[in-house]
N, C-alpha and C positions, 0 to 999 in steps of 0.2 A: 504494500500500500504506500503510495507516494504522498508525503506530507504536503507537498505543494498543491496536490489535487484537493486535499481536505481543506486547506486554507481558502480555496476558492469555491468550496461547496456552498451552495445557497441554502442556508437553513430556513425553516419556516419563519413567517413574519412574527410569530409569537416569541421567537428567540430574540429578534431585533427589538421588540418592545421591551422584553426583559432587560436586555443590555442597556437600553436607554433609560429605563425607569429605576433599575436597581444596580448600582455600581458595587463591585466588590469592596467591602469595608477594609480600611487600612488597620491592620492589627499588629500588636507587638509579637504575636506568635500565631501560628495557624490554629484554626478551630479543628479539633479532631472529632470526627463522627464515626462511630462504629456501627456497621450494618450487622445486626445480630438477631438470631432466632435459634433456639436450641433444637428446633425441628428442621429436618432437611427437606429439600424440594419445595420451598416456599417462594423462590425467586430472589433469594438473598444476593447471590453473586450477580445475577442479571441486574438487580437494582443498583448494586455497587458500581458496576462498570458504566451503566447508562446514565445514572445520576452524575457520576464523575465527568462523563463526556459532556453532558448538558451544562454542568457548572463551568467547565473549561470553555465551552462554546460561547458563553455569555461574558467571558473575560476573566474568570477566576483562575488562579494558578492552583492546580490540584495534584496531590500525590495519593495514589492508591497503594495500600500496604496489604499484600495477599498473605493472610495468616492461615489459610486453609491448605492442608497438605495436598489436597486434590489439585490445587493450582488452577482452577477453572477461571479465576479472574485474570490470571496471567495469560492464559490461552485466549480468552475472550478479548484481550487488548492486543493480540497479535504477537505476544512474546512466547515463542515455542520453547520446547525443552532444550534446544541447541543454544539458546541464549540465556540459560539459567545456570551458569557455572556457580554463581553465588546468589544469595537472596536472604529471605527472612530468617532462615535457620542460622546462617553465619552471623547475621546481625544480632540475633538474640543471645547467642552464646559468646558474643564479644570478639569474634574472629575478625570482623570488618566494621568500619564505621558506617553510619547512615549514608554518607556521601558516596562511599564505595558501593553501597547496595543499590542505589537508585539507578534505574535505567529510563531512558526516554522512550516514549511510544510514538506511533505515527499520528497521534492526536495532539495538535498544538496545545501547549500549556498543561499537558497531562503526563505525569511521570509515574513510574511504578517501582515498587520493591517486590520482585517476584517471589513466588513460592518455589521451593526445591523439594525433591523427593525425601531428603534427609529430615524434613520438618515432621514427618510422620513419627519419628522416634525421639523427638526432642524432650518429651515429658520426663524421661528418665534422667536426662542431663540437667534439666532445669531444676528438678526437685531439690537438689542439694546446693544450688547456687545462691549467693547472697542476693537479696532484693529480687527474688525470682518472679514476683508478680509485677515488678516495676521495670523489667528489662526493656520493653518497648517504649514506655514513657521516658526513660532516661535517654534512649537513643534519639527520640524525636525532639528532645531539647536542643539538639544541635542543628536542626533545620531552620531555626529562628524565623525570619520574615520571608524566606524563599517561597513559601506557599500560603495561600489563603485558607485552603482546606486540605485536611488529610482524611481520606476515607479508608476505614479498615474493614476488609472482608474477613469475617471470622468463620471458624468451622462450626458445623451444626451440632455442637455439644458444649457442655460446660467443662472445660479443662483448663490447663495453665495457659494455653494459647488464647482462648477466649477471655480468660481472666486478665491477661496482659493487655488485651484490647480494651476491656472495660476500665481498667485502671488508667490507661493512657488517654481515654476519651473524655471529651467535654459533654457529649450527648450521645444517646442511643437512638438509632432509627430502626424500627422493627417492620420488616415485610411480613405480612400475615395473609396466608392463603385463605380464600373464602370457602372453608370446609367445616364439617360438623364439629371437630375437636379444636377449632381455632382458639376459642376463648379459654379452654383448659390449658393449652400450651402457653398462651399469653399470660395468664395468671402466674404460672410457674416462672416465666421469664421476669415478670415484674418483681417477684419476690427475690430473685437473684440480684436484680439491679439494686433493690433496697438493701440487701446484705452487703453488696460491694460499696454502696454509698455510706453505710454505717461504719465499715471497718477499713476500707482501703482508699476510697476516692469520694470524699464528701461533696465534691462539686458536680458529680455525675447527675445528669437529668435525662428524662425521656424527651427527645426532640419531637418524635411523632411516630405514628403507626400508619403504614400504607397498605391498603388492601390490594392483593395481587391475584393474578390468574382468575380474574372475575369473568363470569358469563352472566350478563344482566338478564338473559332469557331464562335463567335457572332460578327457581324460587328459593332454593337453598342459599345461593349467593346473596340474594336480597335479604334473607332472614339473618344470615351471619353478619352482613354489613350493618344492619339495623341494631343487632345485639351489641356489636363492638362499639358503635357510636353511642349507644345508651350507656355503655360501661365506662368509656373514656372521653366522651364528649369531644371537645375541640382538639384533643391530642391526636385524633384521627384526621389525617389529611383529607381534604375534599377530593383530591385526585384518586382515582381507582385505576389500577393497571389491568387491562383486559387480557384474556387469553388471546394470543396472536401468533400465527404461524411464523411470521417474519422475525419475531423476537426469538423464537426457538431456532431458526435457521442461522441467525447472525453469528453465533460463536464458532460454528464450523468454518466460517470464512475469516475468523480472527478479527472480527470487527464488532464494535458496539452496534446495536440496531439503529441508532441515530445516524450512523454512517452507512450502514447497509441499506436501509430504506427509511429515510426520514419522514416520508409521507404516510407511513403505515400507522394504524391506531396505537400500537405499542410505543412508537417513537413520540407521537404527539402526547401520550400520557406521561412519559418521562420528562418531556419538556415542561409540562404543567407542574409536575412534582418538583422540578428544580426551581420553578418560580415560587412555589409555596415554601420550600426549604429556605431560599434566599430571604423571603419576607420574614420568616420566623427568626432567621439569623440576624437580620437587620435590627430586630427588636431586642437582641441580647445586650 
């Protein structure tokens, strides 16, 4: 993928409006958002890479940190295994610095710390390390003002990797699939966030919940959406991410869906989500 092609890509007018109306705030340090859900298959990685792309498209400088051993965020941003000699594993064990771990992507203003296969076995190494829950937070201190946002894609489980992401983060963004057990999983995640806030990161807040894989023709989708909104009110984003074939196809091409097909419903939804996230961040 040629970055010059991306630079001249005509994004939808909604992105132009966002760029004009919401400028990236000047911050002393980047805002760190972790995309988290202890349940797999909810659109977590898809949300991470496409939200990051949308934020970059409107002018923010964004770093994605791939904390999932599966490495899907890295693949989805076009960084294949052949480009992952080092990554989050080496960063967390202290073998390299954050600057050595960062790679550029073909998306302007969007960089990546990729996942490597060694990340799957890092738990045993971290458990006896000093400040084991703070390894990512300590590393991110050194990126200073280089980025406006750091988006952390976490694994679908509560382990030391997810805990490192929660301790490093300012806020949690939760993708929630519109299915029967959604509220049960969400309640468990909120308890986890509360425990982390009490013991390790008192500044951690819930940025918002985004409903994903929605089919508005399905009564269950509408019932789940209504229940979640009743439960969390304004914490639930107005934007709903629909089920969309183009969103599913994009990772196999090593592209976020916004670059694969920015006119499809999935791309439009992530653009709207970026607008909501920026508005909430502007109020911080």
